[in-house]
PLY file of the C-alpha trace (Angstrom):
ply
format ascii 1.0
element vertex 114
property float x
property float y
property float z
element edge 113
property int vertex1
property int vertex2
end_header
0.00 0.00 0.00
1.56 3.35 -0.96
1.89 6.03 1.68
3.37 9.50 2.18
5.06 10.13 5.51
7.19 12.73 7.24
8.91 12.11 10.58
10.15 14.67 13.08
11.53 14.69 16.59
8.85 15.61 19.10
10.46 19.01 19.74
10.09 19.99 16.07
6.73 18.44 15.32
5.02 21.71 14.32
5.97 21.01 10.69
3.76 17.90 10.85
0.79 20.08 11.81
1.55 22.32 8.82
1.52 19.31 6.47
-1.72 18.02 7.99
-3.36 21.42 7.60
-2.04 21.85 4.03
-3.24 18.44 2.82
-6.38 18.32 5.02
-6.02 14.57 5.52
-3.78 11.99 7.14
-2.81 11.29 10.74
-0.01 12.12 13.15
1.16 9.27 15.36
4.03 8.30 17.60
6.66 6.07 16.01
8.12 4.09 18.88
10.86 2.55 16.71
12.80 5.83 16.69
10.90 7.95 19.24
9.61 10.43 16.65
6.23 11.62 15.48
5.10 10.67 12.00
2.58 12.37 9.73
1.21 9.80 7.30
-1.28 9.60 4.44
-2.26 6.09 3.35
-5.39 6.78 1.31
-4.70 6.32 -2.41
-7.48 8.81 -3.17
-5.88 11.48 -0.95
-2.45 10.74 -2.40
-3.70 11.17 -5.98
-5.99 14.13 -5.34
-3.95 16.09 -2.77
-0.32 15.04 -2.27
0.80 14.25 -5.82
-0.62 17.48 -7.33
1.19 19.48 -4.62
4.57 17.94 -5.45
3.93 18.20 -9.18
3.41 21.93 -8.66
6.27 22.32 -6.13
8.81 19.62 -7.15
11.24 18.02 -4.74
14.75 19.43 -4.94
16.60 16.20 -4.24
17.44 12.88 -5.81
14.08 11.62 -4.53
12.38 13.20 -7.55
12.75 9.97 -9.60
11.24 7.92 -6.77
8.40 10.45 -6.52
7.68 10.14 -10.24
7.43 6.35 -9.92
5.36 6.70 -6.74
2.93 9.01 -8.54
2.50 6.51 -11.40
1.91 3.67 -8.92
-0.70 5.66 -7.01
-2.49 6.67 -10.20
-2.52 3.06 -11.44
-4.00 1.93 -8.13
-6.52 4.79 -8.15
-7.66 3.49 -11.55
-7.88 -0.05 -10.05
-5.26 -1.35 -12.47
-3.56 -3.24 -9.64
-6.50 -5.68 -9.75
-5.41 -6.88 -13.21
-2.28 -8.96 -13.86
-0.67 -6.46 -16.25
-1.28 -3.46 -13.97
-0.11 -5.33 -10.87
3.11 -6.44 -12.56
3.74 -2.90 -13.83
3.38 -1.59 -10.26
5.80 -4.23 -8.95
8.32 -3.29 -11.64
8.07 0.42 -10.79
8.34 -0.27 -7.04
11.50 -2.32 -7.52
13.14 0.65 -9.24
12.49 2.85 -6.20
14.93 3.11 -3.29
17.45 0.67 -4.81
19.56 0.58 -1.64
16.61 -0.63 0.45
16.34 -4.21 1.68
13.72 -6.43 0.06
12.12 -9.47 1.65
11.04 -10.94 -1.70
12.42 -10.70 -5.22
10.51 -9.04 -8.03
9.93 -12.44 -9.66
8.47 -13.88 -6.43
5.89 -11.09 -6.26
4.76 -10.82 -9.87
1.74 -12.86 -10.95
0 1
1 2
2 3
3 4
4 5
5 6
6 7
7 8
8 9
9 10
10 11
11 12
12 13
13 14
14 15
15 16
16 17
17 18
18 19
19 20
20 21
21 22
22 23
23 24
24 25
25 26
26 27
27 28
28 29
29 30
30 31
31 32
32 33
33 34
34 35
35 36
36 37
37 38
38 39
39 40
40 41
41 42
42 43
43 44
44 45
45 46
46 47
47 48
48 49
49 50
50 51
51 52
52 53
53 54
54 55
55 56
56 57
57 58
58 59
59 60
60 61
61 62
62 63
63 64
64 65
65 66
66 67
67 68
68 69
69 70
70 71
71 72
72 73
73 74
74 75
75 76
76 77
77 78
78 79
79 80
80 81
81 82
82 83
83 84
84 85
85 86
86 87
87 88
88 89
89 90
90 91
91 92
92 93
93 94
94 95
95 96
96 97
97 98
98 99
99 100
100 101
101 102
102 103
103 104
104 105
105 106
106 107
107 108
108 109
109 110
110 111
111 112
112 113
């Protein structure tokens, strides 16, 4: 499930309130794994209708831009319910495996595709 999240130390959490107000959706919760607060949006509809348009208008200024572009495609495919069909699902898996290449993966791309 795609999600957008921002973490901050508790002493600097006001930025999370700004995000929540700007996007008018999502939740702020404690993340006990690293003792931070996390603002998170998990609704595909909110991602497609609120978050993605924001970052298309105000692009990221880091190397994460390529991951964002793939993330946006994945969210839009899911919004259109293409993940429920073999071709769409496999396209999403392919895009996801090209994101965050240094991240650890529990399963290979071939094990996930249908």
